[in-house]
All heavy atoms as a GROMACS GRO file, in nm:
protein
  582
    1MET      N    1   0.747  -2.161   0.893
    1MET     CA    2   0.757  -2.165   0.749
    1MET      C    3   0.837  -2.295   0.720
    1MET      O    4   0.948  -2.314   0.774
    1MET     CB    5   0.827  -2.039   0.692
    1MET     CG    6   0.879  -2.054   0.559
    1MET     SD    7   0.946  -1.900   0.492
    1MET     CE    8   0.802  -1.839   0.426
    2LYS      N    9   0.782  -2.386   0.629
    2LYS     CA   10   0.849  -2.497   0.595
    2LYS      C   11   0.887  -2.500   0.454
    2LYS      O   12   0.817  -2.436   0.364
    2LYS     CB   13   0.760  -2.626   0.619
    2LYS     CG   14   0.730  -2.641   0.764
    2LYS     CD   15   0.633  -2.753   0.782
    2LYS     CE   16   0.602  -2.788   0.923
    2LYS     NZ   17   0.553  -2.669   1.009
    3ALA      N   18   1.001  -2.560   0.419
    3ALA     CA   19   1.052  -2.553   0.279
    3ALA      C   20   1.140  -2.704   0.259
    3ALA      O   21   1.184  -2.751   0.361
    3ALA     CB   22   1.139  -2.435   0.246
    4PHE      N   23   1.158  -2.716   0.136
    4PHE     CA   24   1.245  -2.826   0.100
    4PHE      C   25   1.350  -2.774   0.009
    4PHE      O   26   1.318  -2.701  -0.080
    4PHE     CB   27   1.170  -2.941   0.033
    4PHE     CG   28   1.068  -3.012   0.117
    4PHE    CD1   29   0.943  -2.968   0.128
    4PHE    CD2   30   1.102  -3.113   0.197
    4PHE    CE1   31   0.846  -3.012   0.213
    4PHE    CE2   32   1.010  -3.176   0.281
    4PHE     CZ   33   0.895  -3.127   0.295
    5ILE      N   34   1.471  -2.799   0.030
    5ILE     CA   35   1.595  -2.750  -0.047
    5ILE      C   36   1.650  -2.865  -0.121
    5ILE      O   37   1.690  -2.960  -0.057
    5ILE     CB   38   1.690  -2.690   0.040
    5ILE    CG1   39   1.634  -2.582   0.140
    5ILE    CG2   40   1.805  -2.617  -0.056
    5ILE    CD1   41   1.560  -2.466   0.075
    6LEU      N   42   1.650  -2.857  -0.254
    6LEU     CA   43   1.706  -2.964  -0.326
    6LEU      C   44   1.854  -2.914  -0.366
    6LEU      O   45   1.878  -2.803  -0.413
    6LEU     CB   46   1.637  -2.978  -0.476
    6LEU     CG   47   1.488  -2.993  -0.455
    6LEU    CD1   48   1.424  -3.016  -0.600
    6LEU    CD2   49   1.442  -3.110  -0.364
    7VAL      N   50   1.951  -2.998  -0.328
    7VAL     CA   51   2.088  -2.958  -0.332
    7VAL      C   52   2.170  -3.056  -0.421
    7VAL      O   53   2.158  -3.180  -0.423
    7VAL     CB   54   2.155  -2.968  -0.194
    7VAL    CG1   55   2.311  -2.919  -0.193
    7VAL    CG2   56   2.073  -2.886  -0.092
    8THR      N   57   2.254  -2.997  -0.508
    8THR     CA   58   2.352  -3.077  -0.584
    8THR      C   59   2.495  -3.049  -0.541
    8THR      O   60   2.521  -2.941  -0.498
    8THR     CB   61   2.341  -3.041  -0.744
    8THR    OG1   62   2.374  -2.907  -0.768
    8THR    CG2   63   2.215  -3.083  -0.796
    9VAL      N   64   2.574  -3.156  -0.543
    9VAL     CA   65   2.701  -3.151  -0.486
    9VAL      C   66   2.794  -3.223  -0.579
    9VAL      O   67   2.753  -3.300  -0.664
    9VAL     CB   68   2.716  -3.209  -0.341
    9VAL    CG1   69   2.637  -3.119  -0.244
    9VAL    CG2   70   2.679  -3.355  -0.330
   10PRO      N   71   2.930  -3.209  -0.570
   10PRO     CA   72   3.015  -3.285  -0.654
   10PRO      C   73   3.004  -3.427  -0.627
   10PRO      O   74   2.961  -3.477  -0.515
   10PRO     CB   75   3.160  -3.237  -0.613
   10PRO     CG   76   3.133  -3.089  -0.555
   10PRO     CD   77   3.005  -3.110  -0.489
   11ALA      N   78   3.039  -3.508  -0.726
   11ALA     CA   79   3.031  -3.670  -0.714
   11ALA      C   80   3.104  -3.708  -0.595
   11ALA      O   81   3.216  -3.662  -0.563
   11ALA     CB   82   3.084  -3.725  -0.843
   12GLY      N   83   3.046  -3.799  -0.516
   12GLY     CA   84   3.111  -3.856  -0.399
   12GLY      C   85   3.099  -3.769  -0.286
   12GLY      O   86   3.142  -3.820  -0.166
   13LYS      N   87   3.039  -3.656  -0.277
   13LYS     CA   88   3.042  -3.565  -0.164
   13LYS      C   89   2.920  -3.560  -0.089
   13LYS      O   90   2.905  -3.488   0.009
   13LYS     CB   91   3.074  -3.421  -0.210
   13LYS     CG   92   3.216  -3.405  -0.259
   13LYS     CD   93   3.318  -3.437  -0.162
   13LYS     CE   94   3.461  -3.412  -0.206
   13LYS     NZ   95   3.558  -3.445  -0.108
   14SER      N   96   2.812  -3.641  -0.126
   14SER     CA   97   2.678  -3.634  -0.069
   14SER      C   98   2.689  -3.672   0.087
   14SER      O   99   2.630  -3.601   0.169
   14SER     CB  100   2.585  -3.737  -0.134
   14SER     OG  101   2.544  -3.676  -0.257
   15PRO      N  102   2.759  -3.772   0.125
   15PRO     CA  103   2.761  -3.807   0.273
   15PRO      C  104   2.823  -3.693   0.356
   15PRO      O  105   2.758  -3.657   0.448
   15PRO     CB  106   2.856  -3.927   0.280
   15PRO     CG  107   2.850  -3.993   0.133
   15PRO     CD  108   2.837  -3.882   0.045
   16GLU      N  109   2.927  -3.634   0.301
   16GLU     CA  110   2.993  -3.519   0.374
   16GLU      C  111   2.895  -3.412   0.380
   16GLU      O  112   2.889  -3.338   0.488
   16GLU     CB  113   3.125  -3.483   0.307
   16GLU     CG  114   3.207  -3.367   0.378
   16GLU     CD  115   3.320  -3.341   0.294
   16GLU    OE1  116   3.358  -3.405   0.207
   16GLU    OE2  117   3.387  -3.236   0.331
   17ALA      N  118   2.826  -3.373   0.281
   17ALA     CA  119   2.725  -3.258   0.268
   17ALA      C  120   2.610  -3.281   0.356
   17ALA      O  121   2.563  -3.188   0.431
   17ALA     CB  122   2.694  -3.235   0.127
   18VAL      N  123   2.560  -3.408   0.362
   18VAL     CA  124   2.447  -3.433   0.452
   18VAL      C  125   2.485  -3.417   0.587
   18VAL      O  126   2.402  -3.349   0.662
   18VAL     CB  127   2.395  -3.579   0.429
   18VAL    CG1  128   2.300  -3.620   0.532
   18VAL    CG2  129   2.326  -3.590   0.279
   19VAL      N  130   2.595  -3.464   0.640
   19VAL     CA  131   2.645  -3.437   0.776
   19VAL      C  132   2.649  -3.289   0.799
   19VAL      O  133   2.599  -3.243   0.909
   19VAL     CB  134   2.779  -3.496   0.806
   19VAL    CG1  135   2.831  -3.464   0.932
   19VAL    CG2  136   2.764  -3.649   0.794
   20ALA      N  137   2.703  -3.208   0.709
   20ALA     CA  138   2.720  -3.062   0.738
   20ALA      C  139   2.582  -2.996   0.737
   20ALA      O  140   2.566  -2.903   0.815
   20ALA     CB  141   2.806  -3.003   0.632
   21LEU      N  142   2.488  -3.027   0.652
   21LEU     CA  143   2.358  -2.974   0.649
   21LEU      C  144   2.281  -2.999   0.769
   21LEU      O  145   2.210  -2.905   0.823
   21LEU     CB  146   2.276  -3.026   0.524
   21LEU     CG  147   2.324  -2.968   0.386
   21LEU    CD1  148   2.260  -3.051   0.277
   21LEU    CD2  149   2.273  -2.821   0.378
   22ARG      N  150   2.296  -3.119   0.824
   22ARG     CA  151   2.223  -3.155   0.944
   22ARG      C  152   2.258  -3.068   1.056
   22ARG      O  153   2.189  -3.070   1.169
   22ARG     CB  154   2.232  -3.305   0.976
   22ARG     CG  155   2.161  -3.387   0.881
   22ARG     CD  156   2.186  -3.541   0.907
   22ARG     NE  157   2.105  -3.616   0.818
   22ARG     CZ  158   2.115  -3.751   0.796
   22ARG    NH1  159   2.221  -3.808   0.857
   22ARG    NH2  160   2.050  -3.820   0.710
   23LYS      N  161   2.372  -3.012   1.064
   23LYS     CA  162   2.424  -2.927   1.173
   23LYS      C  163   2.371  -2.772   1.164
   23LYS      O  164   2.386  -2.700   1.264
   23LYS     CB  165   2.574  -2.927   1.171
   23LYS     CG  166   2.642  -3.066   1.208
   23LYS     CD  167   2.788  -3.059   1.203
   23LYS     CE  168   2.846  -3.201   1.230
   23LYS     NZ  169   2.992  -3.194   1.223
   24ILE      N  170   2.308  -2.741   1.049
   24ILE     CA  171   2.257  -2.611   1.048
   24ILE      C  172   2.131  -2.586   1.112
   24ILE      O  173   2.042  -2.664   1.081
   24ILE     CB  174   2.250  -2.571   0.889
   24ILE    CG1  175   2.394  -2.572   0.821
   24ILE    CG2  176   2.178  -2.431   0.870
   24ILE    CD1  177   2.373  -2.566   0.667
   25PRO      N  178   2.127  -2.484   1.195
   25PRO     CA  179   1.989  -2.459   1.259
   25PRO      C  180   1.887  -2.429   1.159
   25PRO      O  181   1.911  -2.356   1.070
   25PRO     CB  182   2.018  -2.337   1.354
   25PRO     CG  183   2.174  -2.336   1.381
   25PRO     CD  184   2.225  -2.395   1.246
   26GLY      N  185   1.774  -2.491   1.174
   26GLY     CA  186   1.660  -2.478   1.081
   26GLY      C  187   1.658  -2.593   0.978
   26GLY      O  188   1.550  -2.616   0.923
   27VAL      N  189   1.755  -2.668   0.974
   27VAL     CA  190   1.746  -2.792   0.888
   27VAL      C  191   1.702  -2.908   0.971
   27VAL      O  192   1.776  -2.945   1.064
   27VAL     CB  193   1.891  -2.824   0.824
   27VAL    CG1  194   1.877  -2.957   0.748
   27VAL    CG2  195   1.940  -2.709   0.725
   28VAL      N  196   1.578  -2.947   0.953
   28VAL     CA  197   1.514  -3.051   1.035
   28VAL      C  198   1.568  -3.188   0.995
   28VAL      O  199   1.590  -3.270   1.092
   28VAL     CB  200   1.359  -3.047   1.022
   28VAL    CG1  201   1.292  -3.149   1.101
   28VAL    CG2  202   1.317  -2.910   1.060
   29GLU      N  203   1.582  -3.217   0.872
   29GLU     CA  204   1.626  -3.339   0.819
   29GLU      C  205   1.700  -3.311   0.685
   29GLU      O  206   1.668  -3.220   0.617
   29GLU     CB  207   1.509  -3.436   0.796
   29GLU     CG  208   1.430  -3.461   0.916
   29GLU     CD  209   1.316  -3.558   0.882
   29GLU    OE1  210   1.332  -3.673   0.835
   29GLU    OE2  211   1.192  -3.520   0.926
   30ALA      N  212   1.782  -3.403   0.654
   30ALA     CA  213   1.854  -3.403   0.528
   30ALA      C  214   1.887  -3.549   0.488
   30ALA      O  215   1.926  -3.635   0.567
   30ALA     CB  216   1.989  -3.319   0.546
   31TRP      N  217   1.865  -3.574   0.358
   31TRP     CA  218   1.877  -3.707   0.304
   31TRP      C  219   1.955  -3.702   0.174
   31TRP      O  220   1.924  -3.618   0.094
   31TRP     CB  221   1.756  -3.787   0.273
   31TRP     CG  222   1.654  -3.782   0.382
   31TRP    CD1  223   1.645  -3.874   0.493
   31TRP    CD2  224   1.541  -3.696   0.400
   31TRP    NE1  225   1.537  -3.837   0.568
   31TRP    CE2  226   1.476  -3.730   0.515
   31TRP    CE3  227   1.506  -3.585   0.328
   31TRP    CZ2  228   1.358  -3.668   0.560
   31TRP    CZ3  229   1.384  -3.525   0.371
   31TRP    CH2  230   1.313  -3.564   0.481
   32ALA      N  231   2.032  -3.797   0.144
   32ALA     CA  232   2.099  -3.818   0.021
   32ALA      C  233   1.995  -3.897  -0.073
   32ALA      O  234   1.923  -3.988  -0.008
   32ALA     CB  235   2.233  -3.906   0.016
   33VAL      N  236   1.980  -3.860  -0.190
   33VAL     CA  237   1.884  -3.923  -0.276
   33VAL      C  238   1.937  -3.947  -0.418
   33VAL      O  239   2.044  -3.899  -0.451
   33VAL     CB  240   1.756  -3.837  -0.295
   33VAL    CG1  241   1.683  -3.813  -0.167
   33VAL    CG2  242   1.787  -3.702  -0.358
   34TYR      N  243   1.883  -4.052  -0.488
   34TYR     CA  244   1.921  -4.084  -0.620
   34TYR      C  245   1.857  -3.983  -0.721
   34TYR      O  246   1.748  -3.938  -0.692
   34TYR     CB  247   1.889  -4.222  -0.660
   34TYR     CG  248   1.957  -4.331  -0.583
   34TYR    CD1  249   1.893  -4.420  -0.493
   34TYR    CD2  250   2.089  -4.344  -0.603
   34TYR    CE1  251   1.974  -4.508  -0.421
   34TYR    CE2  252   2.170  -4.441  -0.532
   34TYR     CZ  253   2.093  -4.516  -0.450
   34TYR     OH  254   2.170  -4.625  -0.374
   35GLY      N  255   1.916  -3.951  -0.835
   35GLY     CA  256   1.856  -3.871  -0.934
   35GLY      C  257   1.937  -3.746  -0.963
   35GLY      O  258   2.053  -3.734  -0.927
   36GLU      N  259   1.872  -3.652  -1.024
   36GLU     CA  260   1.938  -3.520  -1.067
   36GLU      C  261   1.977  -3.442  -0.943
   36GLU      O  262   2.081  -3.381  -0.940
   36GLU     CB  263   1.831  -3.451  -1.154
   36GLU     CG  264   1.894  -3.319  -1.206
   36GLU     CD  265   1.802  -3.260  -1.305
   36GLU    OE1  266   1.722  -3.321  -1.377
   36GLU    OE2  267   1.799  -3.122  -1.299
   37THR      N  268   1.900  -3.447  -0.838
   37THR     CA  269   1.927  -3.383  -0.710
   37THR      C  270   2.003  -3.482  -0.631
   37THR      O  271   1.970  -3.607  -0.624
   37THR     CB  272   1.802  -3.338  -0.646
   37THR    OG1  273   1.736  -3.245  -0.718
   37THR    CG2  274   1.824  -3.293  -0.504
   38ASP      N  275   2.098  -3.441  -0.544
   38ASP     CA  276   2.188  -3.523  -0.474
   38ASP      C  277   2.135  -3.531  -0.321
   38ASP      O  278   2.148  -3.640  -0.259
   38ASP     CB  279   2.331  -3.484  -0.459
   38ASP     CG  280   2.396  -3.481  -0.599
   38ASP    OD1  281   2.382  -3.582  -0.675
   38ASP    OD2  282   2.447  -3.378  -0.644
   39ILE      N  283   2.069  -3.425  -0.275
   39ILE     CA  284   2.032  -3.411  -0.136
   39ILE      C  285   1.900  -3.334  -0.128
   39ILE      O  286   1.887  -3.238  -0.196
   39ILE     CB  287   2.147  -3.339  -0.048
   39ILE    CG1  288   2.267  -3.419  -0.051
   39ILE    CG2  289   2.088  -3.317   0.099
   39ILE    CD1  290   2.388  -3.331   0.007
   40VAL      N  291   1.806  -3.388  -0.044
   40VAL     CA  292   1.690  -3.315  -0.013
   40VAL      C  293   1.698  -3.278   0.137
   40VAL      O  294   1.724  -3.372   0.225
   40VAL     CB  295   1.559  -3.391  -0.033
   40VAL    CG1  296   1.443  -3.318   0.003
   40VAL    CG2  297   1.550  -3.428  -0.187
   41ALA      N  298   1.672  -3.152   0.171
   41ALA     CA  299   1.687  -3.101   0.304
   41ALA      C  300   1.551  -3.047   0.339
   41ALA      O  301   1.482  -2.963   0.267
   41ALA     CB  302   1.796  -2.990   0.331
   42LYS      N  303   1.485  -3.084   0.461
   42LYS     CA  304   1.366  -3.023   0.500
   42LYS      C  305   1.408  -2.920   0.605
   42LYS      O  306   1.481  -2.936   0.699
   42LYS     CB  307   1.286  -3.140   0.588
   42LYS     CG  308   1.150  -3.091   0.630
   42LYS     CD  309   1.079  -3.203   0.696
   42LYS     CE  310   0.946  -3.166   0.760
   42LYS     NZ  311   0.889  -3.276   0.831
   43ILE      N  312   1.341  -2.804   0.580
   43ILE     CA  313   1.367  -2.678   0.656
   43ILE      C  314   1.248  -2.635   0.740
   43ILE      O  315   1.124  -2.649   0.679
   43ILE     CB  316   1.400  -2.565   0.555
   43ILE    CG1  317   1.510  -2.603   0.457
   43ILE    CG2  318   1.432  -2.439   0.623
   43ILE    CD1  319   1.638  -2.645   0.521
   44ASP      N  320   1.257  -2.589   0.850
   44ASP     CA  321   1.150  -2.528   0.928
   44ASP      C  322   1.210  -2.408   0.997
   44ASP      O  323   1.293  -2.411   1.093
   44ASP     CB  324   1.101  -2.627   1.033
   44ASP     CG  325   0.968  -2.579   1.095
   44ASP    OD1  326   0.923  -2.471   1.062
   44ASP    OD2  327   0.906  -2.669   1.168
   45VAL      N  328   1.172  -2.290   0.965
   45VAL     CA  329   1.219  -2.169   1.022
   45VAL      C  330   1.098  -2.067   1.039
   45VAL      O  331   0.984  -2.093   0.995
   45VAL     CB  332   1.315  -2.090   0.917
   45VAL    CG1  333   1.442  -2.182   0.900
   45VAL    CG2  334   1.255  -2.071   0.770
   46ALA      N  335   1.126  -1.954   1.110
   46ALA     CA  336   1.013  -1.875   1.158
   46ALA      C  337   0.960  -1.775   1.044
   46ALA      O  338   0.841  -1.750   1.042
   46ALA     CB  339   1.069  -1.785   1.268
   47ASP      N  340   1.045  -1.742   0.946
   47ASP     CA  341   0.999  -1.639   0.848
   47ASP      C  342   1.093  -1.633   0.726
   47ASP      O  343   1.189  -1.704   0.726
   47ASP     CB  344   1.000  -1.506   0.920
   47ASP     CG  345   1.130  -1.460   0.979
   47ASP    OD1  346   1.236  -1.496   0.928
   47ASP    OD2  347   1.131  -1.403   1.094
   48ASN      N  348   1.047  -1.549   0.632
   48ASN     CA  349   1.125  -1.534   0.496
   48ASN      C  350   1.266  -1.492   0.513
   48ASN      O  351   1.353  -1.535   0.455
   48ASN     CB  352   1.052  -1.454   0.418
   48ASN     CG  353   0.939  -1.507   0.344
   48ASN    OD1  354   0.929  -1.633   0.318
   48ASN    ND2  355   0.844  -1.423   0.294
   49GLN      N  356   1.288  -1.396   0.614
   49GLN     CA  357   1.419  -1.349   0.633
   49GLN      C  358   1.524  -1.460   0.674
   49GLN      O  359   1.628  -1.472   0.640
   49GLN     CB  360   1.418  -1.231   0.731
   49GLN     CG  361   1.552  -1.166   0.754
   49GLN     CD  362   1.543  -1.057   0.857
   49GLN    OE1  363   1.445  -1.037   0.940
   49GLN    NE2  364   1.643  -0.965   0.845
   50THR      N  365   1.472  -1.544   0.767
   50THR     CA  366   1.545  -1.658   0.815
   50THR      C  367   1.580  -1.755   0.708
   50THR      O  368   1.690  -1.798   0.700
   50THR     CB  369   1.485  -1.719   0.943
   50THR    OG1  370   1.445  -1.621   1.032
   50THR    CG2  371   1.566  -1.821   1.000
   51LEU      N  372   1.465  -1.776   0.630
   51LEU     CA  373   1.482  -1.878   0.517
   51LEU      C  374   1.600  -1.816   0.424
   51LEU      O  375   1.676  -1.895   0.376
   51LEU     CB  376   1.360  -1.906   0.436
   51LEU     CG  377   1.363  -1.998   0.325
   51LEU    CD1  378   1.400  -2.134   0.372
   51LEU    CD2  379   1.228  -1.996   0.258
   52ASP      N  380   1.584  -1.686   0.384
   52ASP     CA  381   1.679  -1.628   0.293
   52ASP      C  382   1.819  -1.646   0.348
   52ASP      O  383   1.901  -1.682   0.273
   52ASP     CB  384   1.650  -1.473   0.287
   52ASP     CG  385   1.536  -1.439   0.198
   52ASP    OD1  386   1.479  -1.533   0.131
   52ASP    OD2  387   1.491  -1.330   0.214
   53ARG      N  388   1.846  -1.631   0.481
   53ARG     CA  389   1.982  -1.630   0.539
   53ARG      C  390   2.025  -1.776   0.531
   53ARG      O  391   2.136  -1.811   0.485
   53ARG     CB  392   1.984  -1.593   0.670
   53ARG     CG  393   2.122  -1.600   0.746
   53ARG     CD  394   2.117  -1.590   0.900
   53ARG     NE  395   2.012  -1.676   0.958
   53ARG     CZ  396   2.006  -1.798   0.969
   53ARG    NH1  397   2.121  -1.870   0.934
   53ARG    NH2  398   1.926  -1.864   1.038
   54LEU      N  399   1.930  -1.866   0.567
   54LEU     CA  400   1.970  -2.007   0.569
   54LEU      C  401   2.009  -2.067   0.423
   54LEU      O  402   2.123  -2.127   0.415
   54LEU     CB  403   1.858  -2.086   0.624
   54LEU     CG  404   1.886  -2.240   0.648
   54LEU    CD1  405   1.806  -2.287   0.771
   54LEU    CD2  406   1.840  -2.324   0.531
   55VAL      N  407   1.925  -2.022   0.326
   55VAL     CA  408   1.964  -2.068   0.175
   55VAL      C  409   2.077  -2.002   0.126
   55VAL      O  410   2.177  -2.058   0.074
   55VAL     CB  411   1.840  -2.066   0.099
   55VAL    CG1  412   1.872  -2.100  -0.042
   55VAL    CG2  413   1.723  -2.150   0.141
   56MET      N  414   2.076  -1.866   0.122
   56MET     CA  415   2.168  -1.773   0.061
   56MET      C  416   2.307  -1.786   0.123
   56MET      O  417   2.405  -1.792   0.058
   56MET     CB  418   2.114  -1.648   0.043
   56MET     CG  419   1.990  -1.623  -0.022
   56MET     SD  420   1.981  -1.671  -0.195
   56MET     CE  421   2.049  -1.530  -0.260
   57GLN      N  422   2.313  -1.779   0.255
   57GLN     CA  423   2.440  -1.783   0.322
   57GLN      C  424   2.485  -1.920   0.379
   57GLN      O  425   2.596  -1.956   0.337
   57GLN     CB  426   2.438  -1.674   0.433
   57GLN     CG  427   2.423  -1.544   0.393
   57GLN     CD  428   2.396  -1.448   0.512
   57GLN    OE1  429   2.432  -1.481   0.626
   57GLN    NE2  430   2.346  -1.330   0.476
   58ASP      N  431   2.398  -1.980   0.451
   58ASP     CA  432   2.438  -2.107   0.523
   58ASP      C  433   2.461  -2.221   0.419
   58ASP      O  434   2.567  -2.299   0.427
   58ASP     CB  435   2.344  -2.146   0.632
   58ASP     CG  436   2.336  -2.054   0.741
   58ASP    OD1  437   2.427  -1.959   0.749
   58ASP    OD2  438   2.231  -2.042   0.816
   59ILE      N  439   2.364  -2.244   0.330
   59ILE     CA  440   2.370  -2.366   0.246
   59ILE      C  441   2.448  -2.328   0.119
   59ILE      O  442   2.545  -2.404   0.080
   59ILE     CB  443   2.229  -2.410   0.218
   59ILE    CG1  444   2.154  -2.468   0.342
   59ILE    CG2  445   2.237  -2.519   0.107
   59ILE    CD1  446   2.015  -2.508   0.316
   60GLN      N  447   2.409  -2.226   0.049
   60GLN     CA  448   2.486  -2.177  -0.076
   60GLN      C  449   2.634  -2.142  -0.047
   60GLN      O  450   2.707  -2.148  -0.134
   60GLN     CB  451   2.403  -2.075  -0.155
   60GLN     CG  452   2.280  -2.122  -0.215
   60GLN     CD  453   2.210  -2.010  -0.290
   60GLN    OE1  454   2.238  -1.901  -0.287
   60GLN    NE2  455   2.100  -2.065  -0.365
   61GLY      N  456   2.652  -2.098   0.071
   61GLY     CA  457   2.792  -2.064   0.113
   61GLY      C  458   2.881  -2.180   0.133
   61GLY      O  459   3.010  -2.160   0.151
   62MET      N  460   2.822  -2.305   0.140
   62MET     CA  461   2.910  -2.420   0.170
   62MET      C  462   2.988  -2.448   0.049
   62MET      O  463   2.934  -2.449  -0.070
   62MET     CB  464   2.821  -2.543   0.198
   62MET     CG  465   2.730  -2.533   0.330
   62MET     SD  466   2.619  -2.664   0.357
   62MET     CE  467   2.727  -2.814   0.355
   63LYS      N  468   3.113  -2.486   0.062
   63LYS     CA  469   3.202  -2.517  -0.052
   63LYS      C  470   3.161  -2.646  -0.119
   63LYS      O  471   3.184  -2.668  -0.241
   63LYS     CB  472   3.353  -2.534  -0.013
   63LYS     CG  473   3.399  -2.393   0.036
   63LYS     CD  474   3.554  -2.403   0.069
   63LYS     CE  475   3.591  -2.266   0.124
   63LYS     NZ  476   3.712  -2.217   0.068
   64LEU      N  477   3.086  -2.728  -0.050
   64LEU     CA  478   3.041  -2.852  -0.107
   64LEU      C  479   2.922  -2.840  -0.206
   64LEU      O  480   2.900  -2.931  -0.283
   64LEU     CB  481   2.998  -2.953  -0.002
   64LEU     CG  482   3.115  -3.009   0.088
   64LEU    CD1  483   3.052  -3.086   0.208
   64LEU    CD2  484   3.199  -3.107   0.001
   65VAL      N  485   2.856  -2.728  -0.195
   65VAL     CA  486   2.717  -2.712  -0.268
   65VAL      C  487   2.746  -2.648  -0.404
   65VAL      O  488   2.817  -2.540  -0.416
   65VAL     CB  489   2.629  -2.632  -0.180
   65VAL    CG1  490   2.501  -2.592  -0.264
   65VAL    CG2  491   2.596  -2.700  -0.056
   66ASN      N  492   2.698  -2.724  -0.509
   66ASN     CA  493   2.705  -2.664  -0.643
   66ASN      C  494   2.584  -2.577  -0.662
   66ASN      O  495   2.588  -2.457  -0.715
   66ASN     CB  496   2.708  -2.777  -0.747
   66ASN     CG  497   2.844  -2.846  -0.748
   66ASN    OD1  498   2.940  -2.793  -0.703
   66ASN    ND2  499   2.844  -2.969  -0.792
   67THR      N  500   2.465  -2.633  -0.645
   67THR     CA  501   2.345  -2.560  -0.680
   67THR      C  502   2.239  -2.599  -0.568
   67THR      O  503   2.240  -2.702  -0.502
   67THR     CB  504   2.276  -2.584  -0.814
   67THR    OG1  505   2.236  -2.722  -0.822
   67THR    CG2  506   2.380  -2.552  -0.926
   68THR      N  507   2.135  -2.506  -0.555
   68THR     CA  508   2.019  -2.543  -0.470
   68THR      C  509   1.893  -2.503  -0.546
   68THR      O  510   1.890  -2.414  -0.638
   68THR     CB  511   2.022  -2.454  -0.340
   68THR    OG1  512   2.008  -2.318  -0.370
   68THR    CG2  513   2.143  -2.488  -0.257
   69ARG      N  514   1.776  -2.556  -0.508
   69ARG     CA  515   1.655  -2.524  -0.555
   69ARG      C  516   1.553  -2.526  -0.437
   69ARG      O  517   1.559  -2.624  -0.367
   69ARG     CB  518   1.610  -2.617  -0.661
   69ARG     CG  519   1.471  -2.594  -0.727
   69ARG     CD  520   1.459  -2.690  -0.840
   69ARG     NE  521   1.356  -2.634  -0.929
   69ARG     CZ  522   1.321  -2.698  -1.041
   69ARG    NH1  523   1.358  -2.814  -1.067
   69ARG    NH2  524   1.222  -2.640  -1.108
   70THR      N  525   1.484  -2.426  -0.412
   70THR     CA  526   1.401  -2.407  -0.291
   70THR      C  527   1.251  -2.429  -0.331
   70THR      O  528   1.197  -2.370  -0.411
   70THR     CB  529   1.428  -2.270  -0.221
   70THR    OG1  530   1.563  -2.259  -0.195
   70THR    CG2  531   1.344  -2.249  -0.092
   71LEU      N  532   1.194  -2.510  -0.254
   71LEU     CA  533   1.044  -2.549  -0.263
   71LEU      C  534   0.972  -2.506  -0.134
   71LEU      O  535   0.998  -2.574  -0.037
   71LEU     CB  536   1.016  -2.689  -0.302
   71LEU     CG  537   1.094  -2.742  -0.421
   71LEU    CD1  538   1.071  -2.885  -0.434
   71LEU    CD2  539   1.052  -2.679  -0.553
   72ILE      N  540   0.887  -2.390  -0.131
   72ILE     CA  541   0.844  -2.347  -0.013
   72ILE      C  542   0.696  -2.416   0.006
   72ILE      O  543   0.623  -2.418  -0.094
   72ILE     CB  544   0.819  -2.200  -0.011
   72ILE    CG1  545   0.956  -2.129  -0.020
   72ILE    CG2  546   0.740  -2.144   0.108
   72ILE    CD1  547   0.957  -1.981  -0.033
   73ALA      N  548   0.682  -2.479   0.112
   73ALA     CA  549   0.550  -2.548   0.144
   73ALA      C  550   0.433  -2.449   0.164
   73ALA      O  551   0.455  -2.348   0.224
   73ALA     CB  552   0.571  -2.652   0.270
   74ILE      N  553   0.326  -2.491   0.121
   74ILE     CA  554   0.202  -2.414   0.140
   74ILE      C  555   0.121  -2.464   0.251
   74ILE      O  556   0.073  -2.582   0.245
   74ILE     CB  557   0.112  -2.406   0.007
   74ILE    CG1  558   0.200  -2.348  -0.107
   74ILE    CG2  559  -0.014  -2.327   0.027
   74ILE    CD1  560   0.128  -2.378  -0.238
   75ASP      N  561   0.102  -2.390   0.357
   75ASP     CA  562   0.037  -2.438   0.474
   75ASP      C  563  -0.120  -2.411   0.472
   75ASP      O  564  -0.196  -2.478   0.552
   75ASP     CB  565   0.083  -2.366   0.598
   75ASP     CG  566   0.217  -2.425   0.646
   75ASP    OD1  567   0.243  -2.534   0.618
   75ASP    OD2  568   0.290  -2.340   0.703
   76SER      N  569  -0.165  -2.332   0.372
   76SER     CA  570  -0.312  -2.293   0.381
   76SER      C  571  -0.406  -2.377   0.286
   76SER      O  572  -0.511  -2.353   0.280
   76SER     CB  573  -0.316  -2.148   0.319
   76SER     OG  574  -0.273  -2.143   0.187
   77ILE      N  575  -0.352  -2.492   0.240
   77ILE     CA  576  -0.435  -2.577   0.164
   77ILE      C  577  -0.518  -2.670   0.256
   77ILE      O  578  -0.456  -2.731   0.340
   77ILE     CB  579  -0.359  -2.659   0.058
   77ILE    CG1  580  -0.298  -2.557  -0.047
   77ILE    CG2  581  -0.442  -2.764  -0.007
   77ILE    CD1  582  -0.220  -2.623  -0.161
   0.00000   0.00000   0.00000
């Protein structure tokens, strides 16, 4: 299961947050970006339960993270 997580963090915290996100199992890549979203993380996990844990606990549980938005990729197209 692949997904993209859009993450917002406090001003100036993107570099620190990207480093922390890249250490989380299931986060394949993470980049700081310009715009309303501060970071985009590419996720690859086995199932919904793992995605739930990764987003709800691992990412949203980070003190650096203000908000997240999850976009689940569709493989069947």
